C-alpha positions in Angstrom: 0.0 0.0 0.0 1.3 3.5 -0.8 0.5 7.0 -1.9 0.7 8.6 -5.3 1.6 12.3 -5.6 0.6 14.4 -8.6 0.8 18.1 -9.3 -2.6 18.6 -10.8 -5.5 16.2 -10.6 -7.6 18.4 -12.9 -5.3 18.1 -15.9 -6.3 16.2 -19.0 -3.3 13.9 -18.5 -2.4 12.9 -14.9 1.4 12.5 -14.3 2.5 10.8 -11.1 5.4 12.8 -9.7 6.2 10.4 -6.8 5.0 7.1 -5.3 5.7 6.1 -1.8 5.3 2.9 0.2 3.5 2.9 3.6 4.9 0.3 5.9 2.0 -1.8 7.4 1.7 -2.0 11.2 -0.3 -5.2 10.8 -1.1 -7.4 7.8 -3.0 -10.6 7.2 -4.7 -12.3 4.3 -7.9 -10.3 4.9 -6.7 -6.8 5.8 -3.8 -4.4 6.1 -3.5 -1.8 8.8 -1.1 1.2 8.5 -0.2 4.2 10.6 -2.5 7.0 9.4 -0.6 9.6 11.4 2.6 8.6 9.6 0.8 8.8 6.2 -0.6 12.3 7.0 2.9 13.5 8.1 4.3 12.2 4.8 1.6 14.1 2.9 2.3 17.3 4.8 6.0 17.1 4.2 5.7 16.5 0.5 3.1 19.2 0.2 5.4 21.7 2.0 8.2 20.8 -0.4 6.0 21.3 -3.4 4.8 24.8 -2.3 8.4 26.0 -1.7 9.7 24.7 -5.0 
């Protein structure tokens, strides 16, 4: 499981700038659990980088 980052979701063609992998905190055949706080922190960090670039 991971996250995809794009510059513009409204563009006619969507280009993925970066893909990340979220490390599961628990996984089984029926479900995967990951740390949502860590995912949000990753989003905030990448968003901050994009706005300063």
